[in-house]
C-alpha positions in Angstrom: -40.2 -12.5 46.3 -38.9 -12.1 42.4 -40.8 -10.1 40.2 -42.8 -11.7 36.9 -41.1 -10.4 34.0 -45.1 -8.5 33.0 -44.9 -6.6 36.1 -41.0 -5.6 35.6 -42.1 -4.2 32.4 -45.3 -2.5 33.8 -42.1 -0.9 36.2 -40.0 -0.4 33.6 -42.3 2.2 31.7 -43.3 3.9 34.6 -40.2 4.9 35.8 -39.2 5.9 32.2 -41.9 8.2 32.1 -40.9 9.4 35.3 -37.6 10.0 34.3 -37.7 11.3 31.3 -36.0 14.5 30.6 -38.3 17.5 29.6 -37.3 21.1 28.7 -38.5 23.5 30.3 -37.7 26.4 28.4 -39.8 28.3 25.9 -39.8 27.3 22.7 -38.7 23.0 22.9 -41.6 21.4 22.2 -40.3 19.9 19.5 -37.5 18.5 21.4 -39.7 17.3 24.4 -41.7 15.7 21.6 -38.6 14.3 20.0 -37.1 13.1 23.3 -40.7 11.6 23.9 -41.1 9.8 20.5 -37.6 8.4 20.5 -38.1 6.6 23.8 -42.6 5.3 23.5 -43.4 3.3 22.3 -40.0 1.2 23.1 -39.2 -2.3 21.9 -39.1 -5.5 23.8 -37.2 -2.9 26.8 -34.8 -6.1 26.7 -31.9 -4.1 28.1 -33.8 -2.8 31.0 -35.7 -5.9 31.5 -31.8 -8.1 31.8 -30.6 -5.4 34.6 -33.7 -5.7 36.5 -33.4 -9.5 36.2 -29.7 -9.6 36.9 -30.0 -7.6 39.9 -32.2 -9.7 41.2 -30.2 -12.7 40.3 -27.5 -11.2 42.4 -30.1 -10.5 45.2 -30.0 -6.5 44.7 -33.9 -5.4 44.9 -35.3 -4.5 42.0 -36.0 -1.0 43.3 -32.7 -0.4 44.1 -31.7 -1.1 40.3 -34.7 0.9 38.7 -32.6 4.1 37.8 -30.1 2.1 36.3 -32.6 0.0 34.1 -33.8 4.1 32.6 -30.3 4.8 32.1 -29.9 2.1 30.4 -32.1 2.0 28.5 -31.7 6.1 27.6 -28.4 4.8 26.5 -30.0 1.9 23.8 -32.7 4.7 22.7 -29.9 7.4 21.8 -27.4 5.1 20.6 -30.5 4.5 18.1 -31.5 8.2 17.2 -27.5 8.5 16.4 -26.9 5.3 14.1 -29.8 6.3 12.0 -28.7 9.7 11.0 -27.6 10.8 7.3 -23.7 10.4 9.0 -24.0 6.9 10.3 -26.4 4.4 8.8 -28.5 7.3 7.1 -31.7 4.7 7.6 -35.3 5.0 6.9 -37.3 2.9 9.4 -37.0 1.9 12.4 -39.7 0.0 14.6 -41.7 0.1 11.3 -42.0 4.1 11.6 -39.8 7.0 10.5 -36.7 7.2 12.3 -36.1 10.6 14.0 -34.2 12.8 12.0 -37.3 11.9 9.3 -39.9 12.9 12.0 -38.6 16.1 13.2 -35.3 18.0 11.7 -32.0 16.4 11.9 -31.0 19.0 14.6 -33.4 18.0 17.0 -33.1 14.3 16.5 -29.5 14.7 17.4 -30.4 16.6 20.3 -33.1 15.1 21.2 -30.6 11.8 21.5 -28.0 13.7 23.4 -30.3 14.8 25.7 -31.0 11.0 26.9 -27.6 10.6 26.5 -27.3 12.9 30.0 -29.5 11.9 31.8 -27.9 8.5 31.6 -25.4 10.2 33.1 -27.3 11.4 35.7 -28.5 8.3 36.9 -25.3 6.6 36.9 -24.4 9.0 39.3 -26.8 8.1 41.3 -24.6 4.8 41.7 -21.1 6.1 42.2 -19.9 2.6 42.1 -21.5 2.2 38.5 -20.4 5.5 37.1 -17.0 4.8 35.7 -18.0 1.2 34.3 -21.2 3.1 32.2 -17.9 5.2 30.7 -15.6 2.2 29.9 -18.7 0.7 28.4 -20.1 3.4 26.3 -16.5 5.1 25.7 -13.8 4.6 22.9 -13.3 1.4 23.6 -16.8 0.1 23.9 -20.0 0.8 22.0 -18.7 3.7 20.6 -15.5 2.8 19.5 -17.3 -0.3 18.0 -19.4 1.7 16.3 -16.5 3.5 15.2 -15.0 0.8 13.4 -18.3 -0.4 12.1 -19.1 2.9 10.1 -15.0 2.8 8.7 -15.7 -0.3 7.5 -15.9 0.2 3.6 -12.7 2.4 4.0 -11.2 0.4 6.3 -11.7 -3.4 7.0 -11.2 -4.8 10.1 -10.5 -8.4 9.8 -11.6 -9.3 13.6 -15.4 -8.6 13.7 -15.4 -8.8 17.2 -13.8 -5.2 17.8 -16.6 -4.2 15.6 -19.0 -6.2 17.6 -18.2 -3.9 20.5 -20.8 -1.5 19.4 -23.7 -4.5 20.9 -21.7 -6.3 23.6 -20.3 -3.2 25.5 -23.5 -1.9 26.5 -25.2 -5.1 27.2 -22.1 -6.1 29.5 -23.7 -2.9 30.7 -26.9 -4.2 30.9 -25.3 -7.3 33.0 -23.8 -5.3 35.6 -25.9 -2.1 35.9 -28.4 -3.7 38.4 -25.6 -5.3 40.3 -23.9 -2.0 41.0 -26.4 -0.5 42.0 -26.6 -2.8 45.0 -24.2 -4.6 47.2 -23.4 -7.5 45.0 -19.3 -8.7 44.9 -16.7 -7.7 42.5 -16.9 -11.7 42.4 -20.6 -11.4 40.6 -20.1 -8.3 38.7 -17.3 -10.0 37.1 -19.7 -12.6 35.8 -21.8 -10.7 35.1 -19.9 -8.5 32.5 -18.7 -11.6 31.1 -22.5 -12.9 30.5 -23.6 -9.6 29.0 -20.5 -9.5 26.7 -20.8 -13.2 25.6 -24.3 -12.5 24.9 -24.1 -9.1 23.3 -21.6 -11.1 20.2 -24.3 -13.7 19.9 -26.6 -10.8 19.7 -24.7 -9.4 16.8 -23.9 -12.1 15.1 -28.0 -12.9 14.8 -28.3 -9.4 13.5 -25.9 -9.6 11.3 -27.8 -12.4 9.5 -30.9 -11.4 9.8 -29.9 -7.6 8.0 -31.7 -8.3 5.1 -35.1 -9.3 6.6 -38.0 -6.9 6.0 -39.5 -8.3 9.4 -36.9 -6.1 11.9 -38.9 -3.2 11.4 -35.8 -1.2 10.3 -34.0 -0.9 6.8 -32.8 -3.6 5.4 -29.6 -4.5 3.8 -27.7 -1.9 6.0 -24.7 -3.5 5.4 -25.0 -4.5 2.2 -25.9 -1.1 1.2 -23.1 0.2 3.0 -20.5 -2.2 1.8 -19.6 -2.9 5.5 -18.1 -7.0 6.4 -20.6 -9.1 8.5 -20.8 -13.0 10.1 -21.7 -15.1 7.5 -22.3 -18.8 7.0 -25.6 -18.4 8.7 -25.3 -22.8 9.9 -21.9 -21.9 12.0 -23.0 -18.6 12.6 -26.0 -19.0 14.5 -24.9 -22.6 15.7 -22.1 -20.2 17.4 -24.6 -17.8 18.6 -26.4 -20.5 20.2 -23.6 -22.5 22.1 -22.6 -19.0 23.6 -26.0 -19.1 25.1 -26.0 -22.2 26.4 -23.0 -21.5 27.7 -24.1 -18.0 29.4 -27.4 -20.1 31.4 -24.9 -22.7 32.7 -23.2 -20.4 34.0 -26.0 -18.7 35.5 -27.7 -21.3 37.3 -24.5 -22.7 38.7 -23.3 -19.7 40.1 -26.8 -18.6 41.4 -29.4 -21.1 41.3 -32.8 -20.5 41.3 -32.7 -16.8 42.3 -31.2 -17.0 38.1 -34.2 -18.7 36.5 -36.6 -15.6 35.4 -33.1 -14.1 34.2 -32.2 -17.7 32.4 -35.8 -17.6 31.1 -35.7 -14.2 29.1 -32.2 -15.1 27.9 -34.1 -18.4 26.2 -37.1 -16.3 25.2 -35.0 -13.5 23.6 -32.4 -15.9 21.6 -35.4 -18.3 21.2 -35.5 -17.7 16.9 -31.4 -18.7 17.4 -31.7 -21.7 15.9 -34.6 -21.4 13.5 -34.5 -21.3 9.7 -35.7 -17.8 9.8 -33.2 -15.4 11.8 -35.9 -12.8 11.4 -38.4 -14.5 14.1 -35.8 -13.2 16.5 -37.2 -10.6 18.5 -36.5 -6.8 17.2 -35.1 -4.8 20.4 
């Protein structure tokens, strides 16, 4: 039986709390509080929800994919901590509150992010089939590499924004394959979901560029402009391109998985519901 999104969210919150890395060493109360603050309260938990729904579509039980869903969210939360640091985006707001390095010391925020990053790989390690894929998605040709391109755009602009977009698309690709790889999904199914995740990640980054100047996203506005970083421009054309990607992915999922993909398609449509609206800030902030 398919679980509903609200039920999945409850499962995810409980699983994240149980899997949260907590130091038992004396004197680490600030570290533990920082780790907790980096994960709770979270955003909409888009990525772990997608992980579980992709697992369902591929015939993998949700309970088998919970470790992977937590790992994906820990990676996402750690990436936000790192992105906000003074050496990266130097952000002053995240999810409508101070970023971690302003709540705690910068060193504590950095170590909290590393603790979550490390714990993600402990969880991925329970599924050996997934471990190498996770390293590829996160690594120097994936999320980390894309972020590196982004932060050096002012000095060395990259003509192909698709390279920079890997900071988002690679993690979304991992999000879509993590659940199926936790079970017995075939290589064909994993490859198809990998492509779907990558395409949705590109679409999400396009929309993120469009709403960069909005004060409604819960994070520091006009980050890209402040750092003189190239972004996707031409709002209507970009919005249509993103919408086309979303529609293509939904059609692929429906064609491959039929009714099993219904909850996943519904979640994708909900997340990207604002894509054709005049105000891109109406999109859900992750």
